N, C-alpha and C positions, 0 to 999 in steps of 0.2 A: 405811782399814785400818792405816796407819802410827801413826795416834794409839788406834786402838782395842788395837792390840799395845803400844803405851808404856803406855798405863793399865794393862793388865793386868800387866804386870812393875814397874810403879811400886807399884801395891797389894799384889802378892805381896813386895816388898821383899827378893828375893832369889833365888836361880836358879831356874830352871824348866824343865822338859823341854819340847821344843816341842809333843809333843801336849799337855800341859797347858796350855800357851799356847794351843793352838787352841781347846780345848774351853772354857776360861775366856772366850776372845773370841767365842766362839759365844754363849756365854751373855749377855755384857755387849752384844752387838748385838740379841740376842733372836730369830737366825735363821741357819741353816746359812752357812758361809763355805768358801771352797775353801780345801782344804789348801796347794793350790801360793799362794795369795793370802798367807796368813799366811807362809809361806816366803820368798816374794818380800819381805815385809815388812820380816822379819829381817835378810834378805840386806842390803836397802838401808840399814836402820839400824846397819850394823856398820862402814859405809865412809866415807870421807870424812873431812873436816877436824875434825869435832865429830859423832862417832857418840853415837848414842842408846844402842846396845846394844853389850854385849861378848859373845863367844862363850867361855863358859868352857872348853868341851869339846864332841865331837861330840854335836849336838843338845840342847845346855844351854846359856841364853842369861840374860841378865841386863841391868839397866840400866846404862849406864856410869855413872851418878851412885852406884849401889850400890857399885861396883868401886873410885871415888874416893873414896867416903866411908870403906872400909873401909881403904884403902890411909892414909889421915888420921889414923885412930885408931890402926892399926900403928904408925906412923911418928912 
């Protein structure tokens, strides 16, 4: 699930609402996915020393790479 959510956010190239992430992950997987599984993957991916995702605001996420790239361009 973590890889699927990561791929969805990488393809998006920017922030997405969790509902959009869930729908895109289901489309990518070709089958229904549990809402709680997608939420758990996002929660797991935002913690640790090298997080995969960044929570922008309530219900909106993007890849940590996107955040770092934006900071590099701005700075």
